[in-house]
N, CA, C and O of each residue as an XYZ file, in Angstrom:
352
protein
N     105.926     59.938     98.225
C     105.093     60.474     97.200
C     105.979     61.186     96.169
O     106.862     61.963     96.532
N     105.738     60.917     94.901
C     106.542     61.513     93.836
C     106.084     62.939     93.557
O     104.909     63.278     93.695
N     107.054     63.762     93.159
C     106.721     65.142     92.825
C     106.045     65.179     91.459
O     106.477     64.510     90.520
N     104.979     65.972     91.363
C     104.234     66.078     90.115
C     104.952     67.033     89.175
O     105.355     68.124     89.579
N     105.112     66.625     87.928
C     105.702     67.502     86.914
C     104.712     67.627     85.762
O     104.087     66.644     85.365
N     104.570     68.840     85.224
C     103.622     69.017     84.121
C     104.099     68.299     82.869
O     105.298     68.202     82.608
N     103.139     67.798     82.101
C     103.459     67.058     80.887
C     103.455     67.940     79.642
O     103.876     67.504     78.570
N     102.986     69.166     79.777
C     102.947     70.082     78.638
C     103.183     71.503     79.118
O     103.098     71.796     80.311
N     103.481     72.377     78.173
C     103.731     73.784     78.491
C     102.432     74.472     78.922
O     101.351     74.156     78.425
N     102.558     75.386     79.825
C     101.402     76.180     80.243
C     101.054     77.171     79.135
O     101.955     77.704     78.486
N      99.777     77.423     78.908
C      99.404     78.398     77.871
C      99.787     79.813     78.294
O      99.946     80.107     79.478
N      99.929     80.668     77.307
C     100.222     82.081     77.571
C      99.032     82.708     78.300
O      97.885     82.360     78.018
N      99.290     83.622     79.228
C      98.169     84.280     79.908
C      97.390     85.170     78.937
O      97.967     85.778     78.035
N      96.096     85.234     79.131
C      95.262     86.073     78.288
C      95.360     87.515     78.764
O      95.118     87.811     79.934
N      95.709     88.388     77.869
C      95.761     89.813     78.181
C      94.696     90.512     77.352
O      94.577     90.267     76.152
N      93.953     91.348     77.967
C      92.894     92.074     77.282
C      92.618     93.355     78.028
O      93.467     93.828     78.784
N      91.460     93.917     77.831
C      91.112     95.153     78.533
C      90.719     94.862     79.988
O      89.545     94.930     80.350
N      91.705     94.545     80.799
C      91.452     94.093     82.163
C      90.823     95.200     83.009
O      89.866     94.952     83.742
N      91.352     96.413     82.910
C      90.824     97.512     83.719
C      89.366     97.784     83.349
O      88.525     97.984     84.225
N      89.076     97.791     82.064
C      87.698     98.039     81.629
C      86.766     96.913     82.077
O      85.626     97.169     82.462
N      87.237     95.691     82.031
C      86.421     94.552     82.439
C      86.083     94.629     83.925
O      84.927     94.453     84.310
N      87.080     94.890     84.755
C      86.855     94.976     86.201
C      85.970     96.177     86.537
O      85.098     96.089     87.402
N      86.196     97.292     85.853
C      85.372     98.479     86.088
C      83.918     98.209     85.708
O      83.001     98.576     86.443
N      83.712     97.576     84.575
C      82.347     97.238     84.151
C      81.657     96.311     85.128
O      80.486     96.509     85.452
N      82.365     95.306     85.599
C      81.790     94.387     86.577
C      81.446     95.075     87.882
O      80.418     94.780     88.492
N      82.297     95.989     88.312
C      82.039     96.737     89.545
C      80.794     97.611     89.400
O      79.975     97.696     90.315
N      80.662     98.252     88.252
C      79.474     99.076     88.003
C      78.213     98.216     88.038
O      77.194     98.629     88.593
N      78.278     97.029     87.451
C      77.120     96.125     87.456
C      76.746     95.748     88.885
O      75.562     95.742     89.223
N      77.731     95.430     89.736
C      77.429     95.082     91.129
C      76.736     96.236     91.846
O      75.758     96.021     92.562
N      77.240     97.474     91.660
C      76.621     98.621     92.322
C      75.223     98.892     91.778
O      74.325     99.246     92.542
N      75.025     98.734     90.481
C      73.681     98.912     89.907
C      72.715     97.885     90.489
O      71.585     98.220     90.843
N      73.162     96.632     90.588
C      72.309     95.596     91.183
C      71.953     95.945     92.629
O      70.822     95.726     93.062
N      72.912     96.482     93.366
C      72.634     96.898     94.740
C      71.570     97.992     94.768
O      70.615     97.917     95.540
N      71.739     99.014     93.918
C      70.796    100.130     93.906
C      69.405     99.707     93.435
O      68.401    100.229     93.921
N      69.341     98.775     92.503
C      68.039     98.297     92.018
C      67.305     97.525     93.115
O      66.080     97.603     93.208
N      68.031     96.789     93.938
C      67.404     95.988     94.986
C      67.101     96.787     96.253
O      66.288     96.361     97.073
N      67.742     97.927     96.416
C      67.586     98.712     97.646
C      66.140     99.091     97.967
O      65.768     99.037     99.140
N      65.297     99.473     96.991
C      63.899     99.794     97.338
C      63.112     98.596     97.892
O      62.066     98.779     98.514
N      63.603     97.395     97.672
C      62.911     96.189     98.129
C      63.496     95.647     99.433
O      63.326     94.471     99.756
N      64.185     96.509    100.174
C      64.836     96.090    101.411
C      63.860     95.398    102.366
O      64.172     94.346    102.925
N      62.695     95.986    102.547
C      61.705     95.404    103.463
C      61.261     94.022    103.032
O      61.126     93.128    103.867
N      61.033     93.832    101.746
C      60.622     92.517    101.244
C      61.727     91.490    101.471
O      61.468     90.373    101.917
N      62.975     91.885    101.157
C      64.096     90.958    101.378
C      64.223     90.603    102.858
O      64.456     89.445    103.204
N      64.069     91.607    103.736
C      64.162     91.359    105.178
C      63.061     90.406    105.635
O      63.322     89.475    106.397
N      61.823     90.635    105.170
C      60.695     89.806    105.589
C      60.806     88.371    105.100
O      60.319     87.454    105.762
N      61.429     88.165    103.972
C      61.536     86.829    103.392
C      62.901     86.168    103.618
O      63.159     85.085    103.094
N      63.759     86.809    104.385
C      65.052     86.213    104.723
C      66.053     86.205    103.581
O      66.877     85.295    103.486
N      65.993     87.210    102.710
C      66.896     87.255    101.566
C      67.798     88.484    101.582
O      68.224     88.941    100.522
N      68.094     89.023    102.743
C      68.941     90.217    102.814
C      70.343     89.965    102.262
O      71.021     90.900    101.838
N      70.779     88.704    102.268
C      72.117     88.411    101.761
C      72.249     88.780    100.288
O      73.358     89.057     99.831
N      71.163     88.793     99.537
C      71.224     89.187     98.126
C      71.658     90.640     98.010
O      72.487     90.992     97.170
N      71.093     91.466     98.857
C      71.422     92.893     98.858
C      72.879     93.110     99.263
O      73.608     93.843     98.595
N      73.300     92.481    100.344
C      74.655     92.691    100.856
C      75.702     92.026     99.967
O      76.850     92.469     99.929
N      75.324     90.985     99.262
C      76.258     90.365     98.317
C      76.596     91.338     97.194
O      77.752     91.431     96.780
N      75.603     92.058     96.703
C      75.841     93.052     95.647
C      76.729     94.179     96.151
O      77.624     94.632     95.438
N      76.487     94.633     97.374
C      77.314     95.698     97.936
C      78.753     95.204     98.134
O      79.702     95.933     97.846
N      78.916     93.982     98.620
C      80.260     93.424     98.797
C      80.958     93.266     97.446
O      82.155     93.529     97.333
N      80.219     92.838     96.424
C      80.804     92.709     95.092
C      81.289     94.046     94.567
O      82.353     94.125     93.954
N      80.516     95.098     94.803
C      80.944     96.436     94.391
C      82.166     96.898     95.162
O      83.088     97.474     94.584
N      82.178     96.650     96.451
C      83.338     97.038     97.274
C      84.595     96.292     96.872
O      85.665     96.888     96.747
N      84.470     94.995     96.672
C      85.632     94.222     96.226
C      86.053     94.626     94.818
O      87.233     94.570     94.474
N      85.086     95.031     94.012
C      85.413     95.521     92.677
C      86.258     96.781     92.730
O      87.145     96.964     91.897
N      85.996     97.658     93.698
C      86.824     98.859     93.853
C      88.267     98.486     94.178
O      89.203     99.098     93.664
N      88.440     97.493     95.021
C      89.792     96.998     95.312
C      90.403     96.402     94.049
O      91.588     96.593     93.776
N      89.589     95.679     93.278
C      90.073     95.099     92.034
C      90.496     96.145     91.023
O      91.502     95.969     90.335
N      89.739     97.238     90.921
C      90.108     98.317     90.004
C      91.455     98.908     90.412
O      92.331     99.122     89.574
N      91.607     99.164     91.695
C      92.884     99.689     92.190
C      94.025     98.741     91.839
O      95.076     99.175     91.369
N      93.818     97.456     92.066
C      94.863     96.459     91.822
C      95.233     96.374     90.345
O      96.416     96.415     90.006
N      94.242     96.258     89.459
C      94.563     96.078     88.041
C      95.141     97.348     87.423
O      95.931     97.263     86.483
N      94.764     98.528     87.932
C      95.387     99.756     87.438
C      96.854     99.809     87.820
O      97.696    100.192     87.007
N      97.171     99.421     89.069
C      98.577     99.371     89.499
C      99.344     98.329     88.684
O     100.484     98.573     88.288
N      98.733     97.177     88.433
C      99.374     96.115     87.653
C      99.626     96.575     86.223
O     100.704     96.349     85.674
N      98.636     97.217     85.627
C      98.775     97.703     84.259
C      99.891     98.745     84.166
O     100.681     98.727     83.222
N      99.955     99.646     85.140
C     101.022    100.651     85.153
C     102.389     99.999     85.317
O     103.353    100.417     84.675
N     102.483     98.983     86.166
C     103.755     98.286     86.375
C     104.185     97.546     85.101
O     105.369     97.534     84.763
N     103.230     96.932     84.396
C     103.567     96.246     83.147
C     104.052     97.234     82.089
O     105.009     96.952     81.368
N     103.404     98.377     81.995
C     103.831     99.391     81.029
C     105.201     99.953     81.393
O     106.034    100.191     80.518
N     105.428    100.163     82.685
C     106.720    100.660     83.140
C     107.822     99.648     82.844
O     108.913    100.025     82.418
N     107.544     98.377     83.067
C     108.529     97.329     82.794
C     108.804     97.212     81.298
O     109.934     96.936     80.897
N     107.784     97.418     80.475
C     107.967     97.329     79.030
C     108.850     98.457     78.519
O     109.607     98.257     77.569
N     108.773     99.636     79.122
C     109.621    100.741     78.671
C     111.056    100.581     79.143
O     111.979    101.045     78.473
N     111.260     99.936     80.282
C     112.613     99.723     80.783
C     113.333     98.608     80.042
O     114.525     98.720     79.756
N     112.622     97.541     79.732
C     113.222     96.385     79.083
C     112.386     96.004     77.872
O     111.450     95.216     78.002
N     112.697     96.545     76.691
C     111.884     96.264     75.512
C     112.027     94.844     74.965
O     111.300     94.466     74.047
N     112.953     94.052     75.514
C     113.119     92.667     75.043
C     111.946     91.815     75.509
O     111.545     91.923     76.668
N     111.375     90.960     74.636
C     110.255     90.104     75.053
C     110.707     89.065     76.065
O     111.821     88.547     75.991
N     109.841     88.775     76.993
C     110.122     87.772     78.024
C     109.704     86.411     77.492
O     108.599     86.250     76.975
N     110.583     85.441     77.620
C     110.253     84.087     77.141
C     110.146     83.116     78.252
O     109.876     81.938     78.019
């Protein structure tokens, strides 16, 4: 089997307000969890409890994501101050 080689250059990664985006998404997951919480009995009776727990899991994973992107953002800023030359 031949090794695959790309035929064109990869696009530049998109950089934007990553921390704000992840934080906003995490807040939305927790809000969805809290909005559905009063309907716990209905979800249980109709077999839809996974909707509730999916929102809670999304919020929990979002907290991990916030931690990760904040560390990444700090590392990128630290690297930029150490080596001001652009990476090509």
